[in-house]
C-alpha positions in Angstrom: 1.9 -5.0 51.0 4.4 -2.5 52.4 7.0 -1.0 50.2 10.5 -2.4 50.1 13.2 -0.3 51.8 16.0 1.3 49.8 18.6 -1.4 50.5 16.0 -4.1 49.7 15.5 -2.5 46.3 19.2 -2.3 45.7 19.7 -6.0 46.6 16.8 -6.9 44.3 18.3 -4.9 41.5 21.8 -6.4 42.1 20.5 -10.0 42.2 18.4 -9.5 39.0 21.4 -8.1 37.1 23.5 -11.1 38.2 20.9 -13.9 37.5 18.9 -12.6 34.5 21.0 -12.8 31.3 18.5 -10.7 29.3 18.4 -7.9 31.8 22.1 -7.8 32.2 22.6 -7.7 28.4 20.2 -4.8 28.1 21.5 -2.9 31.1 25.2 -3.4 30.3 24.6 -2.4 26.7 22.9 0.8 27.7 25.8 1.4 30.2 28.3 1.1 27.4 30.2 -2.1 28.4 32.1 -3.6 25.5 33.3 -7.1 25.0 30.2 -9.2 25.4 29.6 -12.0 26.3 30.3 -11.6 30.0 30.8 -14.3 32.6 31.3 -14.4 36.4 28.7 -11.8 37.3 28.3 -10.8 40.9 26.8 -7.8 42.7 27.8 -5.8 45.8 25.2 -3.8 47.7 27.2 -3.4 50.9 28.1 0.2 51.7 31.7 1.0 50.8 33.4 4.0 52.2 36.1 5.7 50.2 38.7 8.0 51.4 38.7 11.7 51.9 35.9 13.5 50.1 34.7 10.3 48.5 33.1 8.6 51.5 29.7 7.9 50.0 28.9 4.4 48.9 27.8 3.3 45.4 24.2 2.0 45.8 24.9 -1.1 43.7 28.0 -2.4 42.0 27.8 -5.2 39.5 30.9 -7.0 38.3 31.4 -9.0 35.1 34.3 -10.6 33.2 34.6 -10.3 29.5 34.7 -13.9 28.3 37.1 -13.4 25.4 39.7 -11.3 27.2 39.2 -11.9 30.9 39.0 -8.2 31.6 36.9 -7.4 34.6 34.2 -4.7 34.5 32.3 -2.9 37.2 29.1 -1.0 36.8 28.5 1.5 39.7 24.9 2.4 39.9 23.2 5.3 41.7 19.7 4.0 42.3 17.6 7.1 42.6 14.3 5.8 44.0 11.3 7.5 45.5 12.1 11.0 46.9 15.9 10.4 47.1 18.0 13.3 46.1 21.0 13.5 43.9 23.5 16.0 45.2 26.0 17.5 42.9 28.9 16.0 44.8 27.3 12.6 44.7 27.3 12.7 40.9 30.9 13.8 40.7 32.0 11.2 43.3 30.8 8.2 41.2 33.6 8.1 38.6 36.2 9.0 41.3 35.0 6.1 43.5 34.9 3.7 40.6 38.6 4.5 39.8 39.6 4.4 43.5 38.0 0.9 44.0 39.4 -0.7 40.8 42.6 -2.0 42.5 41.0 -3.2 45.7 38.0 -4.8 44.0 40.0 -6.3 41.1 38.4 -4.8 38.0 40.0 -3.2 35.0 37.3 -1.0 33.6 34.1 0.6 34.8 31.0 2.5 33.9 28.8 4.7 36.1 25.0 4.6 35.7 22.2 6.8 37.1 19.1 4.7 37.4 16.1 7.0 37.7 12.4 7.2 36.8 11.1 9.2 33.8 9.2 11.4 36.2 12.4 12.3 38.2 14.6 12.8 35.2 13.9 16.5 34.8 14.8 17.0 38.5 18.3 15.7 38.0 18.9 16.8 34.4 21.8 19.2 35.3 23.6 16.5 37.4 23.8 13.6 34.9 27.0 14.7 33.2 29.4 12.7 35.4 27.5 9.4 34.7 28.4 7.3 31.7 24.7 6.5 31.2 21.3 7.3 32.4 18.9 4.3 32.5 15.2 4.7 33.3 13.5 2.4 35.8 10.8 1.4 33.3 13.6 0.0 31.0 14.2 -2.7 33.5 10.7 -3.2 35.0 9.6 -6.0 32.6 12.4 -8.2 34.0 11.9 -7.3 37.7 8.3 -6.2 38.2 8.5 -6.4 42.0 11.1 -3.7 41.8 9.0 -1.3 39.9 5.9 -2.1 42.1 8.0 -1.1 45.1 8.9 2.3 43.7 
């Protein structure tokens, strides 16, 4: 079986976060979302181009609404798979992009997440500061085994 391509992996992750309540609960908790339970989850893996210096896309964006207050959240995920690199400007662009997109995508609050393997964590240790959370691939693999198999 051939390995899935990068965008296939992003779509698989986005779909799983939307359809799997257990995975979303675990992931959103690690990301620091507050106000559970959440409803109206959806994902976006289409490239988005910002303005000026912020023209890189977020790999996956997952949206969810806080059931009690109706506030809309977005989780911007940098999906660092295989030999992909994390450049310093990519790390600092994530929170800026999340803020820039809030009005046009209709969300009130956001978190940024770096999703990375344990093996690659030391490679990017100095670049994780701008992200709200770092989540390891193996922390999601029990819910989406095809994803981990493709890494």
